C-alpha positions in Angstrom: -1.5 6.4 -12.9 -5.0 5.4 -13.4 -3.7 2.1 -14.9 -1.5 1.7 -11.9 -4.6 1.9 -9.5 -6.5 -0.5 -11.6 -3.6 -3.1 -11.2 -3.2 -2.2 -7.7 -6.8 -3.0 -6.9 -6.8 -6.6 -8.2 -5.6 -8.1 -5.0 -8.6 -8.1 -3.1 -10.9 -9.9 -5.5 -8.1 -12.1 -6.7 -7.6 -13.3 -3.1 -11.2 -14.3 -2.8 -10.9 -16.8 -5.5 -8.0 -18.9 -4.1 -8.6 -22.5 -3.2 -6.3 -23.5 -0.5 -3.7 -21.0 0.2 -4.0 -19.0 3.5 -2.6 -16.3 5.7 1.3 -15.9 5.3 1.5 -18.4 2.2 -0.5 -15.7 0.3 2.3 -13.2 1.0 5.0 -15.6 0.2 4.1 -16.4 -3.2 3.0 -13.0 -4.2 6.3 -11.4 -2.7 8.4 -14.3 -4.2 6.8 -13.6 -7.9 7.3 -9.9 -7.3 10.9 -10.4 -6.7 11.2 -12.8 -9.5 9.7 -10.1 -11.8 11.6 -7.0 -10.5 14.9 -8.6 -10.8 15.1 -8.9 -14.5 13.2 -5.6 -15.1 15.5 -3.5 -12.9 18.5 -5.5 -14.4 17.2 -4.4 -17.8 16.4 -0.8 -16.9 19.7 -0.1 -15.1 21.9 -2.9 -16.1 23.1 -5.6 -13.9 26.1 -4.2 -12.6 24.4 -0.9 -11.6 21.7 -2.9 -9.9 24.1 -5.0 -7.9 26.3 -1.9 -6.9 23.1 -0.1 -5.7 22.0 -3.3 -3.7 25.4 -3.6 -2.1 26.2 0.1 -1.4 22.8 1.8 -1.1 23.3 2.3 2.5 20.9 2.4 5.6 18.3 4.5 3.8 18.0 2.0 1.0 17.5 -1.0 3.4 15.2 1.0 5.8 13.2 2.0 2.7 13.1 -1.9 1.8 12.1 -2.9 5.4 9.1 -0.5 4.8 8.1 -2.1 1.8 8.4 -5.6 3.4 5.9 -4.4 6.2 3.6 -3.2 3.3 3.6 -6.2 1.3 3.1 -8.6 4.3 0.7 -6.7 6.4 -1.6 -6.0 3.2 -2.0 -9.9 2.3 -2.4 -11.0 5.9 -5.1 -8.4 6.6 -6.9 -9.4 3.4 -7.2 -12.9 5.1 -8.7 -11.4 8.4 -11.3 -8.8 7.1 -13.0 -7.5 4.2 -11.4 -5.9 1.1 -13.3 -2.6 1.9 -11.8 -2.4 5.5 -8.3 -2.8 4.3 -8.3 -0.4 1.4 -10.0 2.2 3.4 -7.5 1.8 6.2 -4.6 1.9 3.6 -6.0 5.3 2.2 -4.8 7.0 5.5 -1.2 7.1 4.3 -1.3 10.8 3.4 -2.5 11.7 6.6 -0.1 9.6 8.6 2.8 10.9 6.4 1.8 14.4 7.4 1.7 13.8 11.2 4.8 11.8 11.1 6.6 14.7 9.2 5.3 17.2 11.8 6.5 14.9 14.5 9.7 14.0 13.1 10.8 16.8 10.8 9.0 19.9 12.4 6.8 20.4 9.3 3.9 22.8 9.8 0.4 21.4 9.0 -2.2 23.4 7.1 -5.6 23.9 9.1 -7.1 22.0 6.2 -5.0 19.1 6.9 -5.7 19.1 10.7 -9.5 19.2 9.7 -8.8 16.2 7.3 -7.0 14.2 10.1 -10.1 14.9 12.6 -12.6 13.9 10.0 -10.6 10.8 8.5 -10.1 9.7 12.3 -14.0 9.9 13.0 -14.4 7.7 9.7 -12.0 5.3 11.1 -13.5 5.4 14.6 -17.0 4.8 13.1 -15.8 1.6 11.3 -13.8 0.3 14.5 -16.9 1.0 16.8 -19.3 -0.9 14.7 -16.8 -3.9 14.6 -16.3 -3.9 18.5 -20.0 -3.4 19.3 -20.9 -6.2 16.9 -18.5 -8.5 18.4 -16.5 -8.7 15.1 -13.1 -9.4 16.6 -11.8 -11.0 13.5 -12.6 -7.9 11.4 -11.3 -5.5 14.1 -7.8 -7.4 14.1 -7.7 -7.4 10.2 -8.3 -3.4 10.3 -5.6 -3.2 12.9 -3.2 -5.3 10.9 -4.0 -3.2 7.8 -3.0 -0.1 9.8 0.7 -1.2 9.3 0.4 -0.5 5.6 -0.2 3.3 5.9 2.1 3.7 8.8 5.1 1.8 6.9 4.2 3.8 3.8 4.3 7.2 5.8 7.8 6.3 7.6 8.9 5.3 4.1 8.2 8.7 2.7 9.5 10.7 5.7 12.7 8.8 5.6 13.3 10.1 2.2 12.2 13.7 3.0 14.8 13.6 5.9 17.4 12.7 3.6 16.8 14.9 0.6 20.3 14.3 -0.9 20.0 10.6 -0.7 16.2 10.8 -2.0 17.5 11.7 -5.4 19.4 8.6 -5.6 18.3 5.4 -7.0 15.6 4.1 -4.4 13.5 1.8 -6.8 15.7 -1.3 -5.6 14.2 -0.8 -2.3 11.0 -2.2 -3.8 13.1 -5.3 -4.7 14.7 -5.6 -1.1 11.1 -5.5 0.3 9.9 -8.2 -1.8 12.9 -10.4 -0.9 12.6 -9.7 2.8 8.8 -10.3 2.7 9.4 -13.7 0.9 12.2 -14.7 3.3 10.3 -13.8 6.4 7.2 -15.6 5.6 8.6 -18.7 4.1 9.0 -20.6 7.3 5.6 -19.4 8.3 3.9 -20.8 5.1 5.2 -24.4 5.7 4.0 -26.8 4.8 2.6 -25.4 1.5 -1.1 -25.8 0.8 -1.5 -23.8 -2.2 -2.9 -25.5 -5.3 -1.6 -25.0 -8.8 -4.5 -22.5 -9.5 -3.4 -20.7 -6.4 0.1 -20.3 -7.4 -1.1 -19.1 -10.8 -3.4 -16.5 -9.2 -0.6 -15.4 -6.8 2.1 -15.3 -9.7 -0.3 -12.9 -11.7 -0.5 -10.7 -8.5 3.2 -10.6 -8.1 4.0 -9.5 -11.6 0.9 -7.6 -12.6 -0.4 -6.3 -9.2 3.0 -5.3 -7.8 6.1 -5.3 -9.9 4.9 -3.6 -13.2 2.5 -0.9 -11.3 5.4 -0.1 -9.0 7.6 0.8 -12.1 4.9 2.8 -13.7 4.0 4.7 -10.6 7.6 5.9 -10.3 7.4 7.1 -14.0 4.2 8.7 -13.4 5.5 10.5 -10.4 8.0 12.2 -12.4 5.4 14.1 -14.4 2.6 14.4 -11.9 2.7 16.6 -8.9 2.4 14.9 -5.4 -1.3 16.0 -4.8 -2.2 14.7 -8.1 -0.6 11.3 -7.3 -2.3 11.2 -4.0 -5.7 12.0 -5.6 -5.3 9.5 -8.3 -4.1 6.7 -5.9 -7.4 7.0 -4.0 -9.0 5.3 -7.2 -7.5 2.0 -5.7 -10.0 2.2 -2.9 -13.1 2.7 -5.3 -11.9 0.2 -7.9 -10.9 -2.6 -5.1 -14.1 -2.3 -3.4 -16.2 -2.4 -6.6 -14.1 -5.5 -7.8 -14.7 -7.5 -4.5 -18.5 -6.5 -4.7 -18.9 -7.5 -8.2 -16.4 -10.4 -8.5 -16.7 -11.9 -5.1 -20.1 -10.8 -3.7 -18.3 -8.8 -0.9 -20.7 -6.1 -0.3 -19.5 -3.4 2.2 -21.7 -2.8 5.2 -23.3 0.5 6.4 -20.6 1.2 8.8 -17.9 0.6 6.0 -19.8 2.7 3.6 -20.2 5.7 6.1 -16.8 5.7 7.6 -15.2 5.1 4.3 -17.1 8.2 2.7 -15.9 10.2 5.6 -12.4 9.0 5.1 -12.3 9.4 1.3 -14.0 12.8 1.5 -11.6 14.2 4.0 -8.6 13.0 1.7 -10.0 14.3 -1.5 -10.9 17.7 -0.1 -7.3 18.1 1.6 -5.4 16.9 -1.5 -7.7 19.1 -3.9 -7.1 22.0 -2.0 -3.3 21.4 -1.8 -3.3 21.0 -5.5 -5.5 24.3 -6.3 -2.9 26.0 -3.8 0.0 24.9 -5.8 -1.2 25.9 -9.2 -1.9 29.5 -8.1 1.3 29.8 -6.3 4.1 31.9 -8.2 
C-alpha cells in the first residue's frame, strides 16, 4: 500500500514538467493510456471472455461506479492545471469524511462523535485555505480547489454505492476502473482538439496512465484484501505527504502558509479519526 501511494503521488510533479499539453488534453492522454494498460492486465487476470461478460452484464452499479471513476480521473488532472499540487491533494484527502457524511444521509449510518469532530476540524482547515485564496484574490486557485472537490465527492459516492448494494459489492467491480478510464478519455477527446502535446508530453502522460493509475489500482485492490479499512485510509494519506514533497523538491512548488496550516488541520483530523477507528477495531471482540 505504501508503494501504491508512492505511485499515486507522481502525478503532480510530473504534470509540472510537461511542455505543451494543457487542461483536458492531460486528462485524455492519461486516461487513454490507463485504459490501454488496464485492458490487457484485466484480460490476463480474469480472462478475455470473463472480462467482456462483466462489462456487458455488470449492470447499473458497475457503470455508476465507472462514472465515479471518470469524474475522479477528469477532475484531478483539470484541477492540477488550475492550482497547486498541495491544494489538490489536501482537498482530495477529505474523501473518508465525505464518505461518512454521505453514508449518514443516504444509508442512515450513525457517525461516532470522533468522526463529527474530525469533520469540523477538517472543515476549518479547508475554510482556512479557501479564505486565504479569496482574500488574496487568487481566483484561479479557488477554482482549482473547487474542481478538486469533485474527486473526494465522487470517491465517496462510489464507496456508498457499493455499501448500499452489499450483495453486488462482492462481485467483480474492478472493470469499473476500466470503464471510468474509457469514459474519461472519450469525454475529454473533443475538448482536447487540436492536440498540442509534444512527444515528451505524451511519454510523461503514458507513464502516468500505466504506473500512476493502472498498476497501483490493481495493487490497491490486492492490499485491501489484507488490510482493514482504517489501515488503508491511514496509509492512503501518505499520497498527500509524498505528492507535496515531490512537487516541492522536483518542481520548486513550495506550499504557502495557508496551505500548510489548513493542510495540517485536515491531515491531523483524518489521522486522529482513522487511528481511533483502527484502535477500536482491534480491541473489539
